[in-house]
Structure formats: C-alpha cells, structure tokens
mmCIF file of the N, C-alpha and C atoms, coordinates in Angstrom:
data_MODEL
# 
_entry.id   MODEL 
# 
loop_
_atom_site.group_PDB 
_atom_site.id 
_atom_site.type_symbol 
_atom_site.label_atom_id 
_atom_site.label_alt_id 
_atom_site.label_comp_id 
_atom_site.label_asym_id 
_atom_site.label_entity_id 
_atom_site.label_seq_id 
_atom_site.pdbx_PDB_ins_code 
_atom_site.Cartn_x 
_atom_site.Cartn_y 
_atom_site.Cartn_z 
_atom_site.occupancy 
_atom_site.B_iso_or_equiv 
_atom_site.pdbx_formal_charge 
_atom_site.auth_seq_id 
_atom_site.auth_comp_id 
_atom_site.auth_asym_id 
_atom_site.auth_atom_id 
_atom_site.pdbx_PDB_model_num 
ATOM 1   N N  . UNK A 1 1  ? 24.722 16.047 -45.930 1.00 0.00 ? 1  UNK A N  1 
ATOM 2   C CA . UNK A 1 1  ? 23.810 17.256 -46.014 1.00 0.00 ? 1  UNK A CA 1 
ATOM 3   C C  . UNK A 1 1  ? 23.373 18.217 -44.542 1.00 0.00 ? 1  UNK A C  1 
ATOM 4   N N  . UNK A 1 2  ? 23.789 17.211 -43.990 1.00 0.00 ? 2  UNK A N  1 
ATOM 5   C CA . UNK A 1 2  ? 23.356 18.017 -42.135 1.00 0.00 ? 2  UNK A CA 1 
ATOM 6   C C  . UNK A 1 2  ? 24.708 18.985 -42.029 1.00 0.00 ? 2  UNK A C  1 
ATOM 7   N N  . UNK A 1 3  ? 25.733 19.081 -42.554 1.00 0.00 ? 3  UNK A N  1 
ATOM 8   C CA . UNK A 1 3  ? 26.987 19.448 -42.039 1.00 0.00 ? 3  UNK A CA 1 
ATOM 9   C C  . UNK A 1 3  ? 26.840 20.537 -43.092 1.00 0.00 ? 3  UNK A C  1 
ATOM 10  N N  . UNK A 1 4  ? 26.532 20.994 -44.456 1.00 0.00 ? 4  UNK A N  1 
ATOM 11  C CA . UNK A 1 4  ? 26.712 21.815 -45.321 1.00 0.00 ? 4  UNK A CA 1 
ATOM 12  C C  . UNK A 1 4  ? 25.470 22.176 -45.924 1.00 0.00 ? 4  UNK A C  1 
ATOM 13  N N  . UNK A 1 5  ? 24.939 23.263 -45.615 1.00 0.00 ? 5  UNK A N  1 
ATOM 14  C CA . UNK A 1 5  ? 23.637 23.952 -46.664 1.00 0.00 ? 5  UNK A CA 1 
ATOM 15  C C  . UNK A 1 5  ? 23.690 24.269 -47.701 1.00 0.00 ? 5  UNK A C  1 
ATOM 16  N N  . UNK A 1 6  ? 25.084 24.857 -48.356 1.00 0.00 ? 6  UNK A N  1 
ATOM 17  C CA . UNK A 1 6  ? 25.077 25.568 -49.260 1.00 0.00 ? 6  UNK A CA 1 
ATOM 18  C C  . UNK A 1 6  ? 24.860 24.432 -50.417 1.00 0.00 ? 6  UNK A C  1 
ATOM 19  N N  . UNK A 1 7  ? 24.288 24.566 -51.533 1.00 0.00 ? 7  UNK A N  1 
ATOM 20  C CA . UNK A 1 7  ? 24.399 23.810 -52.401 1.00 0.00 ? 7  UNK A CA 1 
ATOM 21  C C  . UNK A 1 7  ? 25.937 23.474 -53.296 1.00 0.00 ? 7  UNK A C  1 
ATOM 22  N N  . UNK A 1 8  ? 26.129 24.690 -53.447 1.00 0.00 ? 8  UNK A N  1 
ATOM 23  C CA . UNK A 1 8  ? 27.817 25.142 -54.081 1.00 0.00 ? 8  UNK A CA 1 
ATOM 24  C C  . UNK A 1 8  ? 28.611 24.068 -53.416 1.00 0.00 ? 8  UNK A C  1 
ATOM 25  N N  . UNK A 1 9  ? 28.647 24.366 -51.748 1.00 0.00 ? 9  UNK A N  1 
ATOM 26  C CA . UNK A 1 9  ? 29.674 23.638 -50.741 1.00 0.00 ? 9  UNK A CA 1 
ATOM 27  C C  . UNK A 1 9  ? 29.388 22.213 -50.839 1.00 0.00 ? 9  UNK A C  1 
ATOM 28  N N  . UNK A 1 10 ? 27.958 21.798 -50.950 1.00 0.00 ? 10 UNK A N  1 
ATOM 29  C CA . UNK A 1 10 ? 27.604 20.333 -51.008 1.00 0.00 ? 10 UNK A CA 1 
ATOM 30  C C  . UNK A 1 10 ? 28.444 19.789 -52.330 1.00 0.00 ? 10 UNK A C  1 
ATOM 31  N N  . UNK A 1 11 ? 28.302 20.135 -53.538 1.00 0.00 ? 11 UNK A N  1 
ATOM 32  C CA . UNK A 1 11 ? 29.009 19.923 -54.714 1.00 0.00 ? 11 UNK A CA 1 
ATOM 33  C C  . UNK A 1 11 ? 30.374 19.804 -54.605 1.00 0.00 ? 11 UNK A C  1 
ATOM 34  N N  . UNK A 1 12 ? 31.188 20.656 -54.359 1.00 0.00 ? 12 UNK A N  1 
ATOM 35  C CA . UNK A 1 12 ? 32.646 20.539 -53.765 1.00 0.00 ? 12 UNK A CA 1 
ATOM 36  C C  . UNK A 1 12 ? 32.579 19.108 -52.425 1.00 0.00 ? 12 UNK A C  1 
ATOM 37  N N  . UNK A 1 13 ? 32.116 19.244 -51.823 1.00 0.00 ? 13 UNK A N  1 
ATOM 38  C CA . UNK A 1 13 ? 32.493 18.063 -50.831 1.00 0.00 ? 13 UNK A CA 1 
ATOM 39  C C  . UNK A 1 13 ? 32.344 16.729 -51.430 1.00 0.00 ? 13 UNK A C  1 
ATOM 40  N N  . UNK A 1 14 ? 30.939 16.665 -52.265 1.00 0.00 ? 14 UNK A N  1 
ATOM 41  C CA . UNK A 1 14 ? 31.042 15.536 -53.061 1.00 0.00 ? 14 UNK A CA 1 
ATOM 42  C C  . UNK A 1 14 ? 32.307 15.205 -53.793 1.00 0.00 ? 14 UNK A C  1 
ATOM 43  N N  . UNK A 1 15 ? 32.517 16.126 -54.906 1.00 0.00 ? 15 UNK A N  1 
ATOM 44  C CA . UNK A 1 15 ? 33.932 15.803 -55.569 1.00 0.00 ? 15 UNK A CA 1 
ATOM 45  C C  . UNK A 1 15 ? 35.245 15.493 -54.559 1.00 0.00 ? 15 UNK A C  1 
ATOM 46  N N  . UNK A 1 16 ? 35.001 16.283 -53.178 1.00 0.00 ? 16 UNK A N  1 
ATOM 47  C CA . UNK A 1 16 ? 36.257 15.586 -52.907 1.00 0.00 ? 16 UNK A CA 1 
ATOM 48  C C  . UNK A 1 16 ? 35.732 14.351 -52.147 1.00 0.00 ? 16 UNK A C  1 
ATOM 49  N N  . UNK A 1 17 ? 34.936 13.508 -51.689 1.00 0.00 ? 17 UNK A N  1 
ATOM 50  C CA . UNK A 1 17 ? 34.466 12.424 -51.515 1.00 0.00 ? 17 UNK A CA 1 
ATOM 51  C C  . UNK A 1 17 ? 34.640 11.454 -52.266 1.00 0.00 ? 17 UNK A C  1 
ATOM 52  N N  . UNK A 1 18 ? 33.901 11.958 -53.609 1.00 0.00 ? 18 UNK A N  1 
ATOM 53  C CA . UNK A 1 18 ? 34.234 10.460 -54.387 1.00 0.00 ? 18 UNK A CA 1 
ATOM 54  C C  . UNK A 1 18 ? 35.466 10.978 -55.369 1.00 0.00 ? 18 UNK A C  1 
ATOM 55  N N  . UNK A 1 19 ? 35.732 11.620 -55.543 1.00 0.00 ? 19 UNK A N  1 
ATOM 56  C CA . UNK A 1 19 ? 37.002 11.931 -56.654 1.00 0.00 ? 19 UNK A CA 1 
ATOM 57  C C  . UNK A 1 19 ? 38.497 12.192 -56.190 1.00 0.00 ? 19 UNK A C  1 
ATOM 58  N N  . UNK A 1 20 ? 38.135 12.385 -55.164 1.00 0.00 ? 20 UNK A N  1 
ATOM 59  C CA . UNK A 1 20 ? 39.203 13.057 -54.040 1.00 0.00 ? 20 UNK A CA 1 
ATOM 60  C C  . UNK A 1 20 ? 40.005 14.240 -54.463 1.00 0.00 ? 20 UNK A C  1 
ATOM 61  N N  . UNK A 1 21 ? 39.169 15.203 -55.169 1.00 0.00 ? 21 UNK A N  1 
ATOM 62  C CA . UNK A 1 21 ? 39.556 16.475 -55.783 1.00 0.00 ? 21 UNK A CA 1 
ATOM 63  C C  . UNK A 1 21 ? 38.399 17.618 -55.361 1.00 0.00 ? 21 UNK A C  1 
ATOM 64  N N  . UNK A 1 22 ? 39.115 18.732 -55.761 1.00 0.00 ? 22 UNK A N  1 
ATOM 65  C CA . UNK A 1 22 ? 38.338 19.767 -55.660 1.00 0.00 ? 22 UNK A CA 1 
ATOM 66  C C  . UNK A 1 22 ? 37.391 20.199 -57.414 1.00 0.00 ? 22 UNK A C  1 
ATOM 67  N N  . UNK A 1 23 ? 36.419 20.238 -57.532 1.00 0.00 ? 23 UNK A N  1 
ATOM 68  C CA . UNK A 1 23 ? 35.730 20.790 -58.954 1.00 0.00 ? 23 UNK A CA 1 
ATOM 69  C C  . UNK A 1 23 ? 36.145 21.935 -59.330 1.00 0.00 ? 23 UNK A C  1 
ATOM 70  N N  . UNK A 1 24 ? 36.480 22.056 -60.629 1.00 0.00 ? 24 UNK A N  1 
ATOM 71  C CA . UNK A 1 24 ? 36.515 23.637 -61.130 1.00 0.00 ? 24 UNK A CA 1 
ATOM 72  C C  . UNK A 1 24 ? 35.211 24.392 -61.165 1.00 0.00 ? 24 UNK A C  1 
ATOM 73  N N  . UNK A 1 25 ? 35.124 25.494 -61.862 1.00 0.00 ? 25 UNK A N  1 
ATOM 74  C CA . UNK A 1 25 ? 34.171 26.184 -61.695 1.00 0.00 ? 25 UNK A CA 1 
ATOM 75  C C  . UNK A 1 25 ? 32.781 25.479 -62.579 1.00 0.00 ? 25 UNK A C  1 
ATOM 76  N N  . UNK A 1 26 ? 33.279 25.118 -63.604 1.00 0.00 ? 26 UNK A N  1 
ATOM 77  C CA . UNK A 1 26 ? 32.400 24.518 -64.724 1.00 0.00 ? 26 UNK A CA 1 
ATOM 78  C C  . UNK A 1 26 ? 31.554 23.065 -64.312 1.00 0.00 ? 26 UNK A C  1 
ATOM 79  N N  . UNK A 1 27 ? 32.566 22.706 -63.613 1.00 0.00 ? 27 UNK A N  1 
ATOM 80  C CA . UNK A 1 27 ? 31.947 21.286 -62.450 1.00 0.00 ? 27 UNK A CA 1 
ATOM 81  C C  . UNK A 1 27 ? 30.940 21.498 -61.686 1.00 0.00 ? 27 UNK A C  1 
ATOM 82  N N  . UNK A 1 28 ? 31.106 22.659 -60.921 1.00 0.00 ? 28 UNK A N  1 
ATOM 83  C CA . UNK A 1 28 ? 30.208 22.737 -59.977 1.00 0.00 ? 28 UNK A CA 1 
ATOM 84  C C  . UNK A 1 28 ? 28.966 23.672 -60.379 1.00 0.00 ? 28 UNK A C  1 
ATOM 85  N N  . UNK A 1 29 ? 29.080 23.837 -61.705 1.00 0.00 ? 29 UNK A N  1 
ATOM 86  C CA . UNK A 1 29 ? 28.242 24.725 -62.264 1.00 0.00 ? 29 UNK A CA 1 
ATOM 87  C C  . UNK A 1 29 ? 26.973 23.386 -63.083 1.00 0.00 ? 29 UNK A C  1 
ATOM 88  N N  . UNK A 1 30 ? 27.910 22.427 -63.382 1.00 0.00 ? 30 UNK A N  1 
ATOM 89  C CA . UNK A 1 30 ? 26.976 21.499 -63.921 1.00 0.00 ? 30 UNK A CA 1 
ATOM 90  C C  . UNK A 1 30 ? 26.514 20.414 -63.088 1.00 0.00 ? 30 UNK A C  1 
ATOM 91  N N  . UNK A 1 31 ? 27.113 20.453 -61.716 1.00 0.00 ? 31 UNK A N  1 
ATOM 92  C CA . UNK A 1 31 ? 26.615 19.877 -60.808 1.00 0.00 ? 31 UNK A CA 1 
ATOM 93  C C  . UNK A 1 31 ? 25.143 20.287 -60.274 1.00 0.00 ? 31 UNK A C  1 
ATOM 94  N N  . UNK A 1 32 ? 25.359 21.728 -60.316 1.00 0.00 ? 32 UNK A N  1 
ATOM 95  C CA . UNK A 1 32 ? 24.216 22.464 -59.793 1.00 0.00 ? 32 UNK A CA 1 
ATOM 96  C C  . UNK A 1 32 ? 22.958 22.327 -60.934 1.00 0.00 ? 32 UNK A C  1 
ATOM 97  N N  . UNK A 1 33 ? 23.216 22.381 -61.912 1.00 0.00 ? 33 UNK A N  1 
ATOM 98  C CA . UNK A 1 33 ? 22.447 22.225 -63.254 1.00 0.00 ? 33 UNK A CA 1 
ATOM 99  C C  . UNK A 1 33 ? 21.790 20.797 -63.199 1.00 0.00 ? 33 UNK A C  1 
ATOM 100 N N  . UNK A 1 34 ? 22.801 19.780 -62.828 1.00 0.00 ? 34 UNK A N  1 
ATOM 101 C CA . UNK A 1 34 ? 22.035 18.685 -62.931 1.00 0.00 ? 34 UNK A CA 1 
ATOM 102 C C  . UNK A 1 34 ? 21.065 18.238 -61.423 1.00 0.00 ? 34 UNK A C  1 
ATOM 103 N N  . UNK A 1 35 ? 21.248 18.963 -60.365 1.00 0.00 ? 35 UNK A N  1 
ATOM 104 C CA . UNK A 1 35 ? 20.091 18.840 -59.110 1.00 0.00 ? 35 UNK A CA 1 
ATOM 105 C C  . UNK A 1 35 ? 19.167 19.389 -59.587 1.00 0.00 ? 35 UNK A C  1 
ATOM 106 N N  . UNK A 1 36 ? 19.151 20.827 -60.609 1.00 0.00 ? 36 UNK A N  1 
ATOM 107 C CA . UNK A 1 36 ? 17.907 21.450 -61.094 1.00 0.00 ? 36 UNK A CA 1 
ATOM 108 C C  . UNK A 1 36 ? 17.076 20.809 -61.433 1.00 0.00 ? 36 UNK A C  1 
ATOM 109 N N  . UNK A 1 37 ? 17.644 19.908 -62.486 1.00 0.00 ? 37 UNK A N  1 
ATOM 110 C CA . UNK A 1 37 ? 16.943 19.364 -63.739 1.00 0.00 ? 37 UNK A CA 1 
ATOM 111 C C  . UNK A 1 37 ? 16.238 18.217 -62.854 1.00 0.00 ? 37 UNK A C  1 
ATOM 112 N N  . UNK A 1 38 ? 17.126 17.287 -62.015 1.00 0.00 ? 38 UNK A N  1 
ATOM 113 C CA . UNK A 1 38 ? 16.284 16.329 -61.141 1.00 0.00 ? 38 UNK A CA 1 
ATOM 114 C C  . UNK A 1 38 ? 15.702 16.968 -60.409 1.00 0.00 ? 38 UNK A C  1 
ATOM 115 N N  . UNK A 1 39 ? 15.464 17.873 -59.619 1.00 0.00 ? 39 UNK A N  1 
ATOM 116 C CA . UNK A 1 39 ? 14.030 18.551 -58.864 1.00 0.00 ? 39 UNK A CA 1 
ATOM 117 C C  . UNK A 1 39 ? 13.149 18.428 -59.862 1.00 0.00 ? 39 UNK A C  1 
ATOM 118 N N  . UNK A 1 40 ? 13.637 19.492 -61.048 1.00 0.00 ? 40 UNK A N  1 
ATOM 119 C CA . UNK A 1 40 ? 12.153 19.869 -61.884 1.00 0.00 ? 40 UNK A CA 1 
ATOM 120 C C  . UNK A 1 40 ? 11.294 18.900 -62.494 1.00 0.00 ? 40 UNK A C  1 
ATOM 121 N N  . UNK A 1 41 ? 11.967 17.402 -62.817 1.00 0.00 ? 41 UNK A N  1 
ATOM 122 C CA . UNK A 1 41 ? 11.614 16.367 -63.227 1.00 0.00 ? 41 UNK A CA 1 
ATOM 123 C C  . UNK A 1 41 ? 11.135 15.392 -62.376 1.00 0.00 ? 41 UNK A C  1 
ATOM 124 N N  . UNK A 1 42 ? 11.337 15.460 -61.318 1.00 0.00 ? 42 UNK A N  1 
ATOM 125 C CA . UNK A 1 42 ? 10.628 14.724 -60.161 1.00 0.00 ? 42 UNK A CA 1 
ATOM 126 C C  . UNK A 1 42 ? 10.488 15.417 -58.881 1.00 0.00 ? 42 UNK A C  1 
ATOM 127 N N  . UNK A 1 43 ? 9.416  16.281 -59.145 1.00 0.00 ? 43 UNK A N  1 
ATOM 128 C CA . UNK A 1 43 ? 8.979  17.246 -58.143 1.00 0.00 ? 43 UNK A CA 1 
ATOM 129 C C  . UNK A 1 43 ? 8.846  16.648 -56.506 1.00 0.00 ? 43 UNK A C  1 
ATOM 130 N N  . UNK A 1 44 ? 8.406  15.703 -57.151 1.00 0.00 ? 44 UNK A N  1 
ATOM 131 C CA . UNK A 1 44 ? 8.109  14.888 -55.546 1.00 0.00 ? 44 UNK A CA 1 
ATOM 132 C C  . UNK A 1 44 ? 8.774  14.222 -55.081 1.00 0.00 ? 44 UNK A C  1 
ATOM 133 N N  . UNK A 1 45 ? 10.160 14.159 -55.364 1.00 0.00 ? 45 UNK A N  1 
ATOM 134 C CA . UNK A 1 45 ? 11.229 13.374 -54.872 1.00 0.00 ? 45 UNK A CA 1 
ATOM 135 C C  . UNK A 1 45 ? 11.562 14.038 -53.640 1.00 0.00 ? 45 UNK A C  1 
ATOM 136 N N  . UNK A 1 46 ? 12.294 13.493 -52.623 1.00 0.00 ? 46 UNK A N  1 
ATOM 137 C CA . UNK A 1 46 ? 12.962 14.241 -51.371 1.00 0.00 ? 46 UNK A CA 1 
ATOM 138 C C  . UNK A 1 46 ? 14.138 14.764 -51.953 1.00 0.00 ? 46 UNK A C  1 
ATOM 139 N N  . UNK A 1 47 ? 14.650 15.492 -51.757 1.00 0.00 ? 47 UNK A N  1 
ATOM 140 C CA . UNK A 1 47 ? 16.186 16.422 -51.900 1.00 0.00 ? 47 UNK A CA 1 
ATOM 141 C C  . UNK A 1 47 ? 17.377 15.413 -51.055 1.00 0.00 ? 47 UNK A C  1 
ATOM 142 N N  . UNK A 1 48 ? 17.420 14.372 -50.117 1.00 0.00 ? 48 UNK A N  1 
ATOM 143 C CA . UNK A 1 48 ? 18.351 13.346 -50.642 1.00 0.00 ? 48 UNK A CA 1 
ATOM 144 C C  . UNK A 1 48 ? 18.406 12.150 -51.574 1.00 0.00 ? 48 UNK A C  1 
ATOM 145 N N  . UNK A 1 49 ? 17.656 12.125 -52.212 1.00 0.00 ? 49 UNK A N  1 
ATOM 146 C CA . UNK A 1 49 ? 17.516 11.205 -53.459 1.00 0.00 ? 49 UNK A CA 1 
ATOM 147 C C  . UNK A 1 49 ? 18.242 12.205 -54.654 1.00 0.00 ? 49 UNK A C  1 
ATOM 148 N N  . UNK A 1 50 ? 18.175 13.619 -54.593 1.00 0.00 ? 50 UNK A N  1 
ATOM 149 C CA . UNK A 1 50 ? 18.574 14.289 -55.836 1.00 0.00 ? 50 UNK A CA 1 
ATOM 150 C C  . UNK A 1 50 ? 20.099 14.298 -55.448 1.00 0.00 ? 50 UNK A C  1 
ATOM 151 N N  . UNK A 1 51 ? 20.405 14.237 -54.245 1.00 0.00 ? 51 UNK A N  1 
ATOM 152 C CA . UNK A 1 51 ? 22.136 14.189 -53.723 1.00 0.00 ? 51 UNK A CA 1 
ATOM 153 C C  . UNK A 1 51 ? 22.604 12.739 -54.135 1.00 0.00 ? 51 UNK A C  1 
ATOM 154 N N  . UNK A 1 52 ? 21.579 12.153 -53.971 1.00 0.00 ? 52 UNK A N  1 
ATOM 155 C CA . UNK A 1 52 ? 22.368 10.813 -53.886 1.00 0.00 ? 52 UNK A CA 1 
ATOM 156 C C  . UNK A 1 52 ? 22.655 10.458 -55.439 1.00 0.00 ? 52 UNK A C  1 
ATOM 157 N N  . UNK A 1 53 ? 21.816 11.288 -56.348 1.00 0.00 ? 53 UNK A N  1 
ATOM 158 C CA . UNK A 1 53 ? 21.748 10.558 -57.803 1.00 0.00 ? 53 UNK A CA 1 
ATOM 159 C C  . UNK A 1 53 ? 22.838 11.167 -58.401 1.00 0.00 ? 53 UNK A C  1 
ATOM 160 N N  . UNK A 1 54 ? 23.117 12.658 -57.728 1.00 0.00 ? 54 UNK A N  1 
ATOM 161 C CA . UNK A 1 54 ? 24.625 13.138 -58.211 1.00 0.00 ? 54 UNK A CA 1 
ATOM 162 C C  . UNK A 1 54 ? 25.833 12.232 -57.948 1.00 0.00 ? 54 UNK A C  1 
ATOM 163 N N  . UNK A 1 55 ? 25.549 11.810 -56.705 1.00 0.00 ? 55 UNK A N  1 
ATOM 164 C CA . UNK A 1 55 ? 26.534 11.160 -56.254 1.00 0.00 ? 55 UNK A CA 1 
ATOM 165 C C  . UNK A 1 55 ? 26.998 9.647  -56.961 1.00 0.00 ? 55 UNK A C  1 
ATOM 166 N N  . UNK A 1 56 ? 25.961 8.980  -56.979 1.00 0.00 ? 56 UNK A N  1 
ATOM 167 C CA . UNK A 1 56 ? 26.268 7.740  -58.375 1.00 0.00 ? 56 UNK A CA 1 
ATOM 168 C C  . UNK A 1 56 ? 26.420 8.327  -59.803 1.00 0.00 ? 56 UNK A C  1 
ATOM 169 N N  . UNK A 1 57 ? 25.792 9.444  -60.414 1.00 0.00 ? 57 UNK A N  1 
ATOM 170 C CA . UNK A 1 57 ? 26.494 9.727  -61.673 1.00 0.00 ? 57 UNK A CA 1 
ATOM 171 C C  . UNK A 1 57 ? 28.385 10.271 -61.870 1.00 0.00 ? 57 UNK A C  1 
ATOM 172 N N  . UNK A 1 58 ? 28.566 10.723 -60.269 1.00 0.00 ? 58 UNK A N  1 
ATOM 173 C CA . UNK A 1 58 ? 30.068 10.898 -60.344 1.00 0.00 ? 58 UNK A CA 1 
ATOM 174 C C  . UNK A 1 58 ? 30.812 9.669  -60.011 1.00 0.00 ? 58 UNK A C  1 
ATOM 175 N N  . UNK A 1 59 ? 30.428 8.502  -59.109 1.00 0.00 ? 59 UNK A N  1 
ATOM 176 C CA . UNK A 1 59 ? 30.807 7.340  -59.308 1.00 0.00 ? 59 UNK A CA 1 
ATOM 177 C C  . UNK A 1 59 ? 30.659 6.205  -60.634 1.00 0.00 ? 59 UNK A C  1 
ATOM 178 N N  . UNK A 1 60 ? 29.675 6.628  -61.818 1.00 0.00 ? 60 UNK A N  1 
ATOM 179 C CA . UNK A 1 60 ? 29.578 6.038  -62.468 1.00 0.00 ? 60 UNK A CA 1 
ATOM 180 C C  . UNK A 1 60 ? 30.532 6.853  -64.233 1.00 0.00 ? 60 UNK A C  1 
ATOM 181 N N  . UNK A 1 61 ? 31.507 7.946  -63.429 1.00 0.00 ? 61 UNK A N  1 
ATOM 182 C CA . UNK A 1 61 ? 32.165 8.639  -64.509 1.00 0.00 ? 61 UNK A CA 1 
ATOM 183 C C  . UNK A 1 61 ? 33.602 7.734  -64.564 1.00 0.00 ? 61 UNK A C  1 
ATOM 184 N N  . UNK A 1 62 ? 34.134 8.105  -65.770 1.00 0.00 ? 62 UNK A N  1 
ATOM 185 C CA . UNK A 1 62 ? 35.378 7.345  -66.313 1.00 0.00 ? 62 UNK A CA 1 
ATOM 186 C C  . UNK A 1 62 ? 36.583 7.750  -64.846 1.00 0.00 ? 62 UNK A C  1 
ATOM 187 N N  . UNK A 1 63 ? 36.145 8.790  -64.787 1.00 0.00 ? 63 UNK A N  1 
ATOM 188 C CA . UNK A 1 63 ? 37.637 9.210  -63.729 1.00 0.00 ? 63 UNK A CA 1 
ATOM 189 C C  . UNK A 1 63 ? 37.233 8.436  -62.182 1.00 0.00 ? 63 UNK A C  1 
ATOM 190 N N  . UNK A 1 64 ? 36.243 8.001  -61.774 1.00 0.00 ? 64 UNK A N  1 
ATOM 191 C CA . UNK A 1 64 ? 36.239 7.447  -60.801 1.00 0.00 ? 64 UNK A CA 1 
ATOM 192 C C  . UNK A 1 64 ? 36.798 5.740  -61.212 1.00 0.00 ? 64 UNK A C  1 
ATOM 193 N N  . UNK A 1 65 ? 36.108 5.444  -62.035 1.00 0.00 ? 65 UNK A N  1 
ATOM 194 C CA . UNK A 1 65 ? 36.093 3.913  -62.420 1.00 0.00 ? 65 UNK A CA 1 
ATOM 195 C C  . UNK A 1 65 ? 37.692 3.416  -62.591 1.00 0.00 ? 65 UNK A C  1 
ATOM 196 N N  . UNK A 1 66 ? 38.789 4.604  -63.240 1.00 0.00 ? 66 UNK A N  1 
ATOM 197 C CA . UNK A 1 66 ? 39.915 4.356  -63.476 1.00 0.00 ? 66 UNK A CA 1 
ATOM 198 C C  . UNK A 1 66 ? 40.743 5.121  -62.483 1.00 0.00 ? 66 UNK A C  1 
ATOM 199 N N  . UNK A 1 67 ? 40.237 5.748  -61.411 1.00 0.00 ? 67 UNK A N  1 
ATOM 200 C CA . UNK A 1 67 ? 41.419 6.010  -60.514 1.00 0.00 ? 67 UNK A CA 1 
ATOM 201 C C  . UNK A 1 67 ? 40.717 4.858  -59.186 1.00 0.00 ? 67 UNK A C  1 
ATOM 202 N N  . UNK A 1 68 ? 39.820 4.564  -59.334 1.00 0.00 ? 68 UNK A N  1 
ATOM 203 C CA . UNK A 1 68 ? 39.553 3.477  -58.049 1.00 0.00 ? 68 UNK A CA 1 
ATOM 204 C C  . UNK A 1 68 ? 39.140 2.187  -58.552 1.00 0.00 ? 68 UNK A C  1 
# 
C-alpha cells in the first residue's frame, strides 16, 4: 500500500502477486466495486483491512486454488 497510491494500480498489483497475471478491465472494475462496497458496509474499518479482504477473496478463487 505504501508503494502505490492509486486504487486501480493497487488492484493490478494484487492480481500480479496473487494470480501471477494482469487483470483485465472488468476484473479491475470488480475489484474496485468490491472495495467500495466493503468500505460502505464497514465504514469504521481501516483501509488496510479492506485491501486484505480483497486479497483473501482472490486467494479463495478457483484460479488461485488450481494454480497453486
């Protein structure tokens, strides 16, 4: 989070680190929508936990489970 300040770039970086590939446009949009929904639902939660939740969601994906 310290390296990149823009949410779009952060989503791209998470995909690279978790799934070892770049996300397409719809995946970036879905990631940003997920974060926005998470922030609205849990307005008292800190930003790091929102990003951690997105990482957990990607690690629970079929793509991650079958690749690794």
